[in-house]
C-alpha positions as semicolon CSV with decimal commas, in nm:
position;residue;x (nm);y (nm);z (nm)
1;X;2,858;13,088;-1,246
2;X;3,116;13,183;-0,987
3;X;3,475;13,137;-1,101
4;X;3,711;12,912;-0,906
5;X;3,995;13,089;-0,725
6;X;4,345;12,947;-0,780
7;X;4,665;13,072;-0,620
8;X;4,915;13,273;-0,822
9;X;5,282;13,279;-0,724
10;X;5,532;13,504;-0,900
11;X;5,844;13,373;-0,731
12;X;6,096;13,583;-0,928
13;X;6,446;13,465;-1,023
14;X;6,592;13,174;-0,831
15;X;6,852;12,900;-0,861
16;X;6,770;12,598;-1,079
17;X;6,749;12,373;-0,773
18;X;6,504;12,607;-0,597
19;X;6,286;12,635;-0,907
20;X;6,246;12,259;-0,945
21;X;6,204;12,210;-0,568
22;X;5,923;12,466;-0,549
23;X;5,737;12,299;-0,838
24;X;5,771;11,964;-0,660
25;X;5,667;12,110;-0,323
26;X;5,355;12,267;-0,477
27;X;5,267;11,931;-0,630
28;X;5,308;11,760;-0,289
29;X;5,111;12,026;-0,098
30;X;4,829;12,024;-0,352
31;X;4,818;11,643;-0,348
32;X;4,794;11,647;0,034
33;X;4,503;11,894;0,022
34;X;4,706;12,175;0,184
35;X;4,708;12,396;-0,122
36;X;4,454;12,485;-0,394
37;X;4,550;12,461;-0,764
38;X;4,824;12,709;-0,852
39;X;4,978;12,893;-1,145
40;X;5,338;13,000;-1,089
41;X;5,567;13,233;-1,288
42;X;5,943;13,227;-1,236
43;X;6,287;13,309;-1,375
44;X;6,639;13,168;-1,344
45;X;6,951;13,302;-1,174
46;X;7,192;13,211;-1,321
47;X;7,053;13,133;-1,669
48;X;7,020;12,754;-1,674
49;X;7,015;12,449;-1,896
50;X;6,745;12,212;-1,772
51;X;6,719;11,858;-1,910
52;X;6,428;11,617;-1,919
53;X;6,392;11,338;-1,665
54;X;6,489;11,068;-1,916
55;X;6,778;11,241;-2,094
56;X;7,125;11,087;-2,084
57;X;7,369;11,361;-1,988
58;X;7,694;11,197;-2,096
59;X;7,561;11,118;-2,440
60;X;7,368;11,437;-2,512
61;X;7,502;11,735;-2,311
62;X;7,836;11,916;-2,340
63;X;7,892;11,997;-1,973
64;X;8,215;12,186;-2,051
65;X;8,012;12,429;-2,263
66;X;7,753;12,463;-1,984
67;X;8,035;12,561;-1,743
68;X;8,206;12,789;-1,999
69;X;7,887;12,994;-2,039
70;X;7,845;13,013;-1,659
71;X;7,507;12,840;-1,675
72;X;7,324;12,657;-1,401
73;X;7,223;12,296;-1,465
74;X;6,936;12,083;-1,335
75;X;6,733;11,776;-1,428
76;X;6,358;11,835;-1,434
77;X;6,106;11,591;-1,286
78;X;5,921;11,614;-1,620
79;X;6,009;11,459;-1,955
80;X;6,105;11,644;-2,271
81;X;6,435;11,771;-2,400
82;X;6,700;12,028;-2,308
83;X;6,590;12,390;-2,252
84;X;6,808;12,699;-2,213
85;X;6,627;12,921;-1,961
86;X;6,755;13,271;-2,024
87;X;6,535;13,535;-2,191
88;X;6,200;13,383;-2,106
89;X;5,899;13,364;-1,879
90;X;5,876;13,022;-1,717
91;X;5,540;12,900;-1,589
92;X;5,407;12,602;-1,399
93;X;5,052;12,481;-1,339
94;X;4,970;12,238;-1,056
95;X;4,621;12,086;-1,045
96;X;4,475;11,753;-0,937
97;X;4,390;11,491;-1,200
98;X;4,043;11,474;-1,039
99;X;3,967;11,840;-1,113
100;X;3,633;11,849;-1,302
101;X;3,786;12,054;-1,586
102;X;4,083;11,820;-1,637
103;X;4,049;11,548;-1,903
104;X;4,188;11,207;-1,814
105;X;4,434;11,181;-2,104
106;X;4,772;11,356;-2,087
107;X;4,740;11,516;-2,430
108;X;4,392;11,657;-2,366
109;X;4,490;11,791;-2,023
110;X;4,794;11,947;-2,189
111;X;4,562;12,121;-2,437
112;X;4,334;12,255;-2,162
113;X;4,623;12,394;-1,955
114;X;4,795;12,534;-2,264
115;X;4,478;12,727;-2,350
116;X;4,599;12,978;-2,088
117;X;4,924;13,027;-2,279
118;X;4,742;13,053;-2,610
119;X;4,525;13,334;-2,471
120;X;4,838;13,506;-2,335
121;X;4,995;13,518;-2,680
122;X;4,674;13,662;-2,823
123;X;4,674;13,935;-2,556
124;X;5,020;14,031;-2,683
125;X;4,876;14,064;-3,033
126;X;5,024;13,739;-3,167
127;X;4,804;13,497;-3,360
128;X;4,893;13,175;-3,182
129;X;4,721;12,842;-3,249
130;X;4,757;12,474;-3,162
131;X;4,929;12,257;-3,422
132;X;4,830;11,890;-3,409
133;X;5,043;11,623;-3,581
134;X;4,832;11,466;-3,855
135;X;5,048;11,236;-4,065
136;X;5,191;10,901;-3,953
137;X;5,542;11,046;-3,993
138;X;5,460;11,342;-3,768
139;X;5,310;11,114;-3,503
140;X;5,613;10,887;-3,524
141;X;5,843;11,185;-3,467
142;X;5,671;11,243;-3,133
143;X;5,774;10,899;-3,011
144;X;6,135;10,928;-3,127
145;X;6,253;11,290;-3,125
146;X;6,592;11,301;-3,297
147;X;6,706;11,615;-3,120
148;X;6,810;11,677;-2,760
149;X;6,685;12,036;-2,796
150;X;6,334;12,097;-2,662
151;X;6,220;12,356;-2,914
152;X;6,341;12,131;-3,196
153;X;6,126;11,834;-3,095
154;X;5,757;11,814;-3,191
155;X;5,481;11,764;-2,936
156;X;5,103;11,730;-2,925
157;X;4,911;12,059;-2,925
158;X;5,223;12,257;-2,994
159;X;5,174;12,633;-2,966
160;X;5,262;12,793;-3,295
161;X;5,283;13,147;-3,437
162;X;5,348;13,190;-3,810
163;X;5,417;12,818;-3,834
164;X;5,691;12,815;-3,568
165;X;5,690;12,685;-3,212
166;X;5,669;12,965;-2,951
167;X;5,639;12,775;-2,621
168;X;5,780;12,445;-2,499
169;X;5,606;12,256;-2,218
170;X;5,640;11,927;-2,033
171;X;5,411;11,740;-1,794
172;X;5,435;11,483;-1,517
173;X;5,167;11,319;-1,305
174;X;5,251;11,211;-0,952
175;X;5,033;11,127;-0,652
176;X;4,721;11,210;-0,854
177;X;4,847;11,560;-0,938
178;X;4,936;11,714;-1,275
179;X;5,246;11,935;-1,293
180;X;5,292;12,112;-1,626
181;X;5,569;12,364;-1,669
182;X;5,725;12,531;-1,967
183;X;5,913;12,814;-2,133
184;X;5,771;13,114;-2,314
185;X;6,062;13,259;-2,512
186;X;6,101;13,637;-2,524
187;X;6,441;13,624;-2,695
188;X;6,677;13,343;-2,787
189;X;7,054;13,307;-2,834
190;X;7,060;13,018;-3,082
191;X;7,440;12,990;-3,098
192;X;7,463;12,954;-2,721
193;X;7,177;12,702;-2,717
194;X;7,333;12,481;-2,984
195;X;7,678;12,494;-2,821
196;X;7,539;12,302;-2,520
197;X;7,469;11,970;-2,693
198;X;7,680;11,692;-2,840
199;X;7,668;11,608;-3,210
200;X;7,829;11,336;-3,425
201;X;8,012;11,611;-3,619
202;X;8,001;11,984;-3,705
203;X;7,804;11,924;-4,022
204;X;7,519;11,763;-3,828
205;X;7,523;12,052;-3,578
206;X;7,504;12,312;-3,856
207;X;7,224;12,126;-4,032
208;X;7,023;12,096;-3,709
209;X;7,071;12,463;-3,623
210;X;6,961;12,566;-3,973
211;X;6,650;12,348;-3,947
212;X;6,579;12,485;-3,597
213;X;6,531;12,837;-3,738
214;X;6,236;12,710;-3,940
215;X;6,077;12,536;-3,638
216;X;6,109;12,768;-3,339
217;X;6,093;13,141;-3,273
218;X;6,100;13,385;-2,980
219;X;5,827;13,644;-2,918
220;X;6,044;13,946;-2,995
221;X;6,149;13,803;-3,329
222;X;5,791;13,810;-3,456
223;X;5,638;14,094;-3,254
224;X;5,624;14,437;-3,420
225;X;5,741;14,591;-3,091
226;X;5,970;14,494;-2,803
227;X;5,783;14,297;-2,535
228;X;5,941;14,301;-2,189
229;X;5,906;14,053;-1,905
230;X;5,651;14,254;-1,703
231;X;5,420;14,301;-2,001
232;X;5,449;13,928;-2,077
233;X;5,364;13,841;-1,715
234;X;5,051;14,058;-1,722
235;X;4,938;13,909;-2,054
236;X;4,990;13,547;-1,954
237;X;4,837;13,592;-1,608
238;X;4,523;13,726;-1,778
239;X;4,558;13,450;-2,038
240;X;4,547;13,177;-1,773
241;X;4,248;13,341;-1,606
242;X;4,057;13,359;-1,935
243;X;4,177;13,028;-2,078
244;X;4,101;12,825;-1,764
245;X;3,802;13,033;-1,651
246;X;3,957;13,105;-1,310
247;X;4,059;13,394;-1,083
248;X;4,427;13,405;-0,982
249;X;4,489;13,531;-0,630
250;X;4,849;13,636;-0,549
251;X;5,016;13,431;-0,277
252;X;5,353;13,450;-0,096
253;X;5,515;13,148;0,063
254;X;5,540;13,140;0,444
255;X;5,882;13,112;0,614
256;X;5,804;12,749;0,691
257;X;5,716;12,674;0,328
258;X;6,036;12,848;0,209
259;X;6,240;12,641;0,452
260;X;6,090;12,320;0,314
261;X;6,162;12,424;-0,047
262;X;6,522;12,523;0,031
263;X;6,581;12,190;0,204
264;X;6,438;11,995;-0,092
265;X;6,649;12,204;-0,334
266;X;6,969;12,129;-0,142
267;X;6,910;11,762;-0,074
268;X;6,764;11,661;-0,410
269;X;6,803;11,907;-0,696
270;X;7,161;12,008;-0,614
271;X;7,274;11,648;-0,584
272;X;7,479;11,475;-0,856
273;X;7,278;11,162;-0,787
274;X;6,964;11,335;-0,917
275;X;7,117;11,547;-1,193
276;X;7,352;11,291;-1,345
277;X;7,182;10,964;-1,256
278;X;7,120;10,850;-1,615
């Protein structure tokens, strides 16, 4: 059977506002029938703290620490917790809910899309697998994550290597289109990450950071060799092709498309109204 061709965009490093605007624009264009399904890879300049759509900034985020580290800041259109985008490959997948390969439920669609990431890890020689919460306590933790840190909070079909989370993803559905994006950690500065959130006291912060080490890990902490960004891109591009049974065809945005994205970035994702509205 002939494989479906999706677009592949490696947009490189951009500002936090541009990154979120391009994901939204791709969702809009795909929903309007102007664009086929797409897989996108990107990076962040400057390194950025992104927060989930529902997070309360004043209560959870130490904005002074964000500024002190010279980080960008943006609210995502997807749910989930805070993510430090620094030494990572960020991906997004945009596909209609009506696609014949997409299950109707969020969790099952998440599993299908994440199959591409799973295959990418395996191409890097890492034995990744999906962990599914089984006990009532584990399922309950999904509904009420105690931590503002993404990689500290459990999720359905979590991607795990050696018992620790290796990729954090979030999903939204708008206008009949699924947008899933997430972080694949190459390296991680835990001290910097944990300095960006508010805690009741230092003891709680230390306890959470200690527990975090048992729950999350970056690729280069468990790989027997150093894996760079380009090697990771090649592996995960192939992973998405194999995992979703598709062919990815490279695509560059037109000047008109870039203009639209830049306008959306400026007017929405750089605005305090969007980023600090909760």
